C-alpha positions in Angstrom: -18.9 37.8 47.1 -17.8 35.5 44.3 -14.5 36.9 41.8 -15.5 39.2 38.6 -14.9 37.4 35.3 -11.8 38.0 33.6 -10.3 40.1 36.2 -7.2 38.2 37.4 -6.1 41.3 39.7 -5.7 38.9 42.4 -3.1 37.0 40.6 -1.0 40.2 38.9 -0.3 42.6 41.5 0.8 40.7 44.2 4.0 39.2 45.4 3.6 34.8 46.2 7.2 33.4 47.9 5.4 30.1 47.6 6.1 27.8 44.2 3.4 27.6 41.5 3.7 25.0 38.9 5.9 26.7 36.3 7.5 29.4 38.9 9.2 27.2 41.5 10.5 30.3 42.9 7.2 31.3 43.5 5.2 34.8 41.8 6.6 38.2 41.5 4.6 41.5 42.1 2.9 42.8 39.0 3.2 39.8 37.1 0.3 37.8 35.7 0.9 34.5 37.2 1.9 31.7 34.4 -1.5 29.6 35.5 -4.1 32.6 35.0 -6.0 31.2 31.3 -7.6 33.7 28.8 -9.9 34.3 30.5 -7.5 35.1 33.6 -9.6 32.1 35.6 -7.2 30.0 37.6 -6.5 26.7 36.0 -5.0 24.8 38.8 -7.7 26.4 40.8 -9.3 23.5 43.8 -5.9 21.8 43.5 -3.7 20.4 45.7 -1.0 22.0 43.8 -2.4 25.9 44.4 -0.4 28.7 47.0 -2.4 28.0 50.1 -2.2 31.6 49.6 -4.2 31.5 46.8 -6.8 29.4 48.6 -6.9 31.5 51.3 -7.5 34.5 49.4 -11.4 36.0 49.4 -12.8 38.1 47.4 -14.3 41.3 48.8 -15.7 44.9 47.9 -12.7 45.9 49.5 -10.2 44.2 47.3 -12.6 43.7 43.7 -14.1 47.2 44.7 -15.5 48.2 40.8 -14.0 47.1 38.1 -10.6 45.3 36.8 -8.3 48.4 36.8 -9.7 49.9 40.5 -8.8 46.2 41.7 -5.2 45.8 40.6 -4.7 49.2 41.6 -5.6 49.0 45.1 -3.7 45.0 45.0 -0.2 46.6 43.9 -0.6 49.9 46.3 -1.2 47.2 49.0 1.8 45.5 47.9 3.7 47.8 47.8 2.8 49.3 51.3 3.5 45.6 52.7 6.7 44.9 50.6 9.8 44.8 52.6 11.8 46.5 50.0 9.8 49.9 50.4 7.9 49.5 54.4 11.6 50.6 55.5 12.0 52.9 53.2 8.6 54.8 54.5 10.2 55.4 58.1 
């Protein structure tokens, strides 16, 4: 499966703890990555500066859903469920 054009949900919803060029402390959840261009394409795709977590992320039907809004909602919920700040509150 290939990424949906102009989506960028996986570069917005999740937090990234690794340094990103222009974001040396990583990226908080629900913050647009500084490396997304106007068309929601990664400006550092294929670069060694791209965080390994980004390079390891593969598009899938489960994650990408049928539209950008659904993908963003799915990834926001996944982030919420896996965030150390919220996972202990649900117990």
